[in-house]
C-alpha positions as CSV (number, residue, x, y, z in Angstrom):
1,M,-0.1,0.0,0.0
2,H,1.2,3.4,-0.9
3,E,1.1,5.5,2.5
4,T,-0.9,8.4,1.0
5,Q,-3.8,6.1,0.0
6,P,-6.8,5.7,2.5
7,V,-7.2,1.8,1.4
8,S,-4.5,-0.8,0.7
9,T,-5.4,-3.0,-2.2
10,Q,-8.2,-3.9,-4.4
11,E,-8.2,-7.4,-2.7
12,S,-9.3,-5.5,0.5
13,Y,-12.4,-4.4,-0.8
14,K,-15.0,-6.9,0.8
15,K,-18.5,-6.1,1.4
16,V,-19.0,-4.4,4.7
17,R,-22.0,-5.0,7.1
18,S,-20.6,-4.4,10.7
19,I,-18.0,-2.1,12.3
20,L,-16.6,-1.9,15.7
21,V,-15.2,1.4,16.8
22,S,-12.9,1.2,19.7
23,Q,-14.3,4.2,21.5
24,P,-17.1,5.0,23.8
25,K,-20.4,5.6,22.1
26,P,-21.1,9.4,21.3
27,E,-24.4,11.3,21.6
28,R,-23.8,12.5,18.0
29,S,-21.6,11.3,15.3
30,P,-21.5,11.0,11.5
31,Y,-20.9,7.2,12.0
32,Y,-24.9,7.2,12.9
33,D,-25.5,8.6,9.4
34,L,-23.3,5.7,7.7
35,E,-25.1,3.3,9.7
36,K,-28.7,4.3,8.2
37,K,-27.3,5.2,4.6
38,Y,-25.5,1.8,4.2
39,G,-27.5,-0.3,6.4
40,L,-24.6,-1.0,8.7
41,Q,-24.4,-2.3,12.3
42,I,-21.9,-0.2,14.0
43,D,-21.0,-1.0,17.6
44,W,-19.0,1.1,20.1
45,R,-16.9,-0.3,22.8
46,P,-14.0,1.3,24.6
47,F,-10.7,-0.8,24.3
48,I,-8.9,1.3,27.2
49,H,-10.3,2.9,30.3
50,V,-8.9,5.1,33.1
51,E,-8.6,4.0,36.6
52,P,-7.7,6.4,39.4
53,V,-4.4,5.8,41.3
54,T,-5.3,5.3,44.9
55,E,-4.2,7.5,47.8
56,K,-1.8,4.9,49.2
57,E,-0.2,4.3,45.7
58,F,0.2,8.0,45.1
59,R,1.8,8.8,48.8
60,K,4.7,6.4,47.5
61,A,5.7,9.2,45.4
62,R,6.2,11.5,48.3
63,L,4.4,14.1,46.7
64,R,1.8,16.5,48.3
65,P,-0.5,18.8,45.8
66,D,0.0,21.7,48.4
67,D,3.6,21.7,47.7
68,F,2.9,23.4,44.4
69,S,1.7,26.7,43.4
70,A,0.6,26.1,39.8
71,V,-0.8,23.1,38.2
72,I,-0.7,22.1,34.3
73,F,-3.7,20.2,33.1
74,S,-3.6,18.4,29.8
75,S,-7.0,16.4,30.0
76,N,-10.4,16.3,31.9
77,H,-9.1,13.0,33.6
78,A,-6.1,15.1,35.0
79,I,-8.4,17.6,36.5
80,D,-10.7,15.0,37.9
81,N,-7.9,13.0,39.5
82,Y,-6.1,16.0,40.9
83,F,-9.1,17.3,42.9
84,R,-10.0,13.7,44.0
85,M,-6.6,13.3,45.4
86,C,-6.6,16.6,47.1
87,E,-9.8,15.5,48.6
88,E,-8.5,12.1,49.7
89,M,-5.5,13.5,51.2
90,R,-7.4,16.2,52.8
91,V,-5.3,18.9,51.0
92,K,-7.0,22.4,50.9
93,V,-6.3,23.9,47.2
94,S,-5.1,27.2,47.9
95,A,-7.1,30.2,46.5
96,E,-3.8,31.6,44.8
97,M,-3.3,28.2,42.9
98,K,-2.4,28.8,39.0
99,Y,-3.9,26.7,36.5
100,F,-2.4,26.1,33.0
101,C,-4.9,24.6,30.6
102,L,-3.9,23.2,27.3
103,T,-7.2,24.0,25.7
104,Q,-10.3,26.0,26.3
105,T,-12.5,22.8,26.6
106,I,-10.3,21.7,29.6
107,A,-10.4,25.3,31.2
108,N,-14.3,25.1,30.8
109,Y,-14.3,21.8,32.6
110,L,-11.9,23.3,35.4
111,Q,-15.0,25.6,36.3
112,K,-16.6,22.4,37.8
113,F,-14.1,22.7,40.6
114,I,-13.1,26.5,41.0
115,V,-14.5,29.9,40.8
116,Y,-13.1,31.0,37.5
117,R,-10.8,34.0,37.5
118,K,-8.7,34.9,34.5
119,R,-5.8,36.0,36.9
120,K,-5.2,32.4,37.7
121,V,-6.3,30.3,34.8
122,F,-4.2,30.4,31.7
123,V,-5.3,29.0,28.3
124,G,-3.7,27.3,25.2
125,S,-5.2,26.1,22.0
126,R,-3.8,22.8,21.8
127,R,-0.1,22.3,22.7
128,I,2.1,23.2,25.5
129,E,4.0,25.7,23.4
130,D,0.8,27.8,23.2
131,L,1.1,28.6,26.9
132,E,4.6,29.9,26.4
133,N,4.0,33.5,27.0
134,S,2.1,32.9,30.3
135,L,4.6,30.0,31.6
136,K,7.4,32.6,31.1
137,K,6.0,35.1,33.2
138,H,5.5,32.7,35.8
139,K,8.8,30.6,35.6
140,T,10.6,32.2,38.6
141,K,7.7,32.3,40.9
142,E,5.9,29.2,40.7
143,K,6.7,25.3,41.1
144,F,4.5,23.6,38.8
145,L,2.8,20.1,39.3
146,L,1.8,18.0,36.1
147,P,-0.9,15.5,36.9
148,C,-0.7,12.7,34.3
149,S,-1.3,8.9,33.6
150,N,1.0,6.1,33.9
151,L,1.7,6.7,30.2
152,G,3.3,10.2,31.1
153,S,3.0,13.3,29.0
154,L,6.2,13.5,27.0
155,P,5.9,16.6,24.8
156,I,5.0,18.5,27.9
157,T,7.9,17.2,30.1
158,S,10.1,17.7,27.3
159,Y,9.2,21.3,26.9
160,L,9.4,22.0,30.5
161,T,12.8,20.3,31.2
162,T,14.3,21.7,28.0
163,N,13.3,25.3,29.3
164,G,14.3,24.7,32.9
165,Y,11.0,24.9,34.5
166,D,10.6,23.7,38.3
167,Y,8.1,21.0,37.7
168,Q,7.2,17.4,39.0
169,E,5.1,14.8,37.3
170,A,2.3,13.1,39.6
171,V,0.8,9.8,38.2
172,M,-2.6,10.1,39.6
173,Y,-4.2,7.8,37.2
174,K,-3.7,4.9,34.9
175,T,-4.8,4.0,31.3
176,V,-5.5,0.3,31.1
177,A,-7.0,-2.4,28.7
178,S,-10.8,-2.9,29.3
179,D,-12.0,-6.3,29.5
180,L,-13.2,-7.4,26.2
181,S,-13.8,-11.1,26.8
182,N,-17.5,-11.1,25.9
183,L,-16.5,-10.2,22.3
184,E,-14.4,-13.4,22.0
185,N,-17.1,-15.1,19.8
186,V,-18.2,-11.6,17.9
187,T,-16.6,-10.9,14.5
188,Y,-16.6,-7.5,12.6
189,D,-15.9,-6.7,9.2
190,I,-14.0,-3.6,10.4
191,L,-12.2,-2.8,13.6
192,V,-11.4,1.0,14.0
193,F,-8.6,2.0,16.2
194,F,-7.5,5.6,17.1
195,S,-4.4,4.9,19.4
196,P,-1.5,2.2,20.0
197,L,-3.0,1.5,23.2
198,G,-6.3,0.3,21.5
199,I,-4.0,-2.2,19.5
200,E,-2.3,-3.1,22.7
201,S,-5.5,-3.9,24.4
202,L,-6.7,-6.1,21.5
203,F,-3.8,-8.5,22.1
204,T,-3.9,-8.3,25.9
205,N,-7.6,-9.6,25.5
206,F,-6.9,-11.9,22.4
207,P,-3.2,-12.9,22.3
208,D,-4.0,-15.2,19.4
209,F,-6.0,-12.7,17.2
210,K,-5.7,-13.3,13.6
211,Q,-7.0,-11.0,11.2
212,N,-8.2,-13.0,8.4
213,D,-10.8,-11.2,6.5
214,T,-11.2,-8.3,9.1
215,R,-10.2,-5.0,7.8
216,L,-8.5,-2.5,10.1
217,A,-9.1,1.2,9.9
218,I,-6.2,3.1,11.7
219,F,-6.1,6.6,12.6
220,G,-2.5,8.3,13.1
221,N,1.0,7.1,12.3
222,S,1.8,5.9,15.8
223,T,-1.2,3.8,15.6
224,A,-0.2,2.6,12.1
225,K,3.1,1.7,13.6
226,A,1.6,-0.4,16.4
227,V,-0.5,-2.2,14.0
228,T,2.5,-3.0,11.5
229,E,4.8,-4.3,14.7
230,K,2.0,-7.0,15.1
231,D,2.4,-8.0,11.4
232,L,-1.6,-7.0,10.5
233,H,-2.4,-5.4,7.4
234,I,-4.0,-1.8,7.4
235,N,-6.8,-1.5,5.1
236,I,-7.9,2.0,5.8
237,K,-5.5,4.7,7.1
238,V,-6.4,8.3,8.3
239,P,-5.4,10.9,7.6
240,A,-5.0,10.9,3.8
241,P,-4.9,13.2,0.8
242,G,-8.4,14.8,0.8
243,I,-9.5,12.5,3.6
244,T,-9.3,14.2,7.1
245,S,-11.8,12.0,9.2
246,M,-12.4,8.3,10.1
247,A,-15.9,8.7,9.2
248,M,-15.1,10.2,5.5
249,A,-12.6,7.5,5.0
250,L,-14.9,4.6,6.1
251,E,-17.5,6.0,3.7
252,K,-15.1,6.1,0.8
253,Y,-14.3,2.5,1.6
254,I,-17.7,1.2,1.7
255,Q,-18.8,3.0,-1.4
256,V,-16.5,0.6,-3.2
257,A,-16.6,-2.4,-1.1
258,N,-20.5,-2.5,-1.2
259,A,-21.1,-1.4,-4.7
260,N,-21.5,-5.0,-5.9
């Protein structure tokens, strides 16, 4: 397969009746339109989930949230588990705490836990670099805490280390494989994956998985790398020229595969 094509070979075009998406079922999705338009069965099942780190586990790291004057949030999970851990440790969050949120969505979610004041909440658009100006203003004043999962936050820690910030990672939750044992005898024409962890979960649950006629729809280069490392075949890859979403790529494939 040429890497710029959304599908691999003509041999991969087999009729599609069922699709499993390895994510939680959303309220609204373009997949629902595909389901109706082509008479498909589209099921949703998260292959990974988040579990909290217990207070007892967290204490082993010898960290206290109140030893820090600023927090960097990269996700809603980070917010949930930061405030959960503070509550379990009976730590009172200072009214002067500074919050650095990677996106506006994360900042909006933060309002569930604090009284929102611009002077203490700083918002980026996607990456840690988007917060550079705000971070620099507080570099010498603040000690930063980075709540994260067991997978860490490499782009963020790399930036903070390179630029000499006083910070500490705090693993407060874990991303783990979900139990998929009840899917063992269920087969789908297409499996849709969005992360390397989804592929890892597939083999954690089904170590002897064989692709056979199952087609794999893959989002992103890191996910594609995880697939090829397992000697599996990628049938649909996103993004591709003119194809920016998985729903678009699936429809393009189905139009050809179900034409006969």
